[in-house]
C-alpha positions in Angstrom: -7.8 14.4 -14.1 -9.3 11.7 -11.8 -7.1 10.3 -9.0 -6.5 6.6 -9.3 -4.9 4.1 -6.8 -1.8 2.4 -8.2 1.1 0.4 -6.8 4.1 2.6 -6.6 7.1 1.9 -8.8 9.5 4.3 -7.0 8.5 3.9 -3.3 8.3 0.2 -2.8 9.7 -2.3 -0.4 7.9 -5.4 -1.5 5.1 -4.9 -4.1 4.5 -1.1 -3.8 1.1 -1.3 -2.1 2.0 0.9 0.8 3.9 3.4 -1.4 0.9 3.6 -3.7 -1.6 4.2 -0.9 0.7 6.9 0.5 1.0 8.6 -3.0 -2.8 8.5 -3.3 -3.4 10.2 0.0 -0.3 12.4 -0.3 1.3 11.4 3.0 4.6 9.7 4.0 4.7 6.1 3.2 6.3 5.3 6.5 3.0 6.1 8.2 1.2 3.7 6.0 3.7 1.0 6.6 3.6 1.5 10.4 -0.2 1.4 10.3 -0.1 -1.8 8.2 2.3 -3.5 10.7 0.0 -2.4 13.6 -3.1 -3.8 11.7 -1.3 -7.1 11.1 -0.1 -7.4 14.7 -3.5 -6.7 16.2 -5.7 -8.9 14.0 -3.4 -10.8 11.7 -5.6 -10.1 8.7 -3.2 -7.4 7.4 -1.1 -10.1 5.6 -4.1 -11.3 3.7 -5.2 -7.7 2.9 -1.7 -6.9 1.6 -1.7 -9.9 -0.7 -5.1 -9.1 -2.0 -4.1 -5.5 -2.6 -1.0 -6.5 -4.3 -3.0 -8.7 -6.7 -5.8 -6.3 -7.3 -4.0 -2.9 -7.5 -2.7 -2.1 -11.0 0.9 -1.1 -11.6 1.5 2.6 -12.4 2.7 2.9 -16.0 
């Protein structure tokens, strides 16, 4: 079975993007969320990337 990137339906705070990325790489979602906050704080483009990911990533069914 091929691995696919989906938004998480169980581990989500807003849209499930960070939870889905964490499930894909099999790591803790807190690490992804902290990295995303750092990415946003340093460059500011993290917010745009999150919105794009939330729109593009499919929901896990």
